[in-house]
C-alpha positions, 0 to 999 in steps of 0.5 A: 479521538486519536487519528486513525493509523492508515500508512504502513509506511514512513510520511513524507511531510508534503506542503502541497496544494491541492484541490478536493472534489467529493459528491458533497464537497470541493475545495482547496486542500494542502497536503500535510503528509504523503506516502505511496498509498495515502495522503493526509490533509487539511482543508476548511470543510473535510469530506464525510469518512468513507466518501470516495473523493477527487484530489487535483494535483495541477492536471493530474486527478488521483481517485482514493477514501476518505477513511477519517475526518478530524476537525480540518483534517483528513486522512486519503486512501490512493486507489493507486501507488502515487510518487512522493517525489512527484508530488512535491513537484506537483503536476511536471511529471507522472504521479502514478508509480510503474506497475513493477515500481508499485509491486515494491510496495505491496505487501509481501505475501506468507509462505502459507498463499504462497504455497496456496497459490492457483500456478500452473499444475506443474509449478505446483507439483514441482514444487510439492516434489521440492518440499517433500525431498527436503522434509524427508532430508531434515528427517534423515538428518534428525535420525543420523544425529540421534544415532550419533547421540546414542 
């Protein structure tokens, strides 16, 4: 059985000691891979897939859900983005990213979702007007080029 890839970004190998607490299991673990949204840990008795766990890094707690479990390893998807460099330092600095930094790791929205946003009506009307002007300009340019070609 292969590991399920739950990370969309590069992982950092991070040999950091942590404590994982779940509803049915509690024990010391070692982080063997980390990204801003997930951890890969190894421990004697990893929690079950789907279980909500608390990962204690020093005095800081990170909450996540176990996404996969194979043998002594498991992948934990975190609820908040973390600073991987701070994780390597342990509890010396805050692990959570600022809202501005966390936004940089959010998936980008496509054009259709951006156009269907729930922004103010005036902004949506302006956006529609700009798109119509661009569309009309494109059609006029295509007709102009077609007339030259004939």
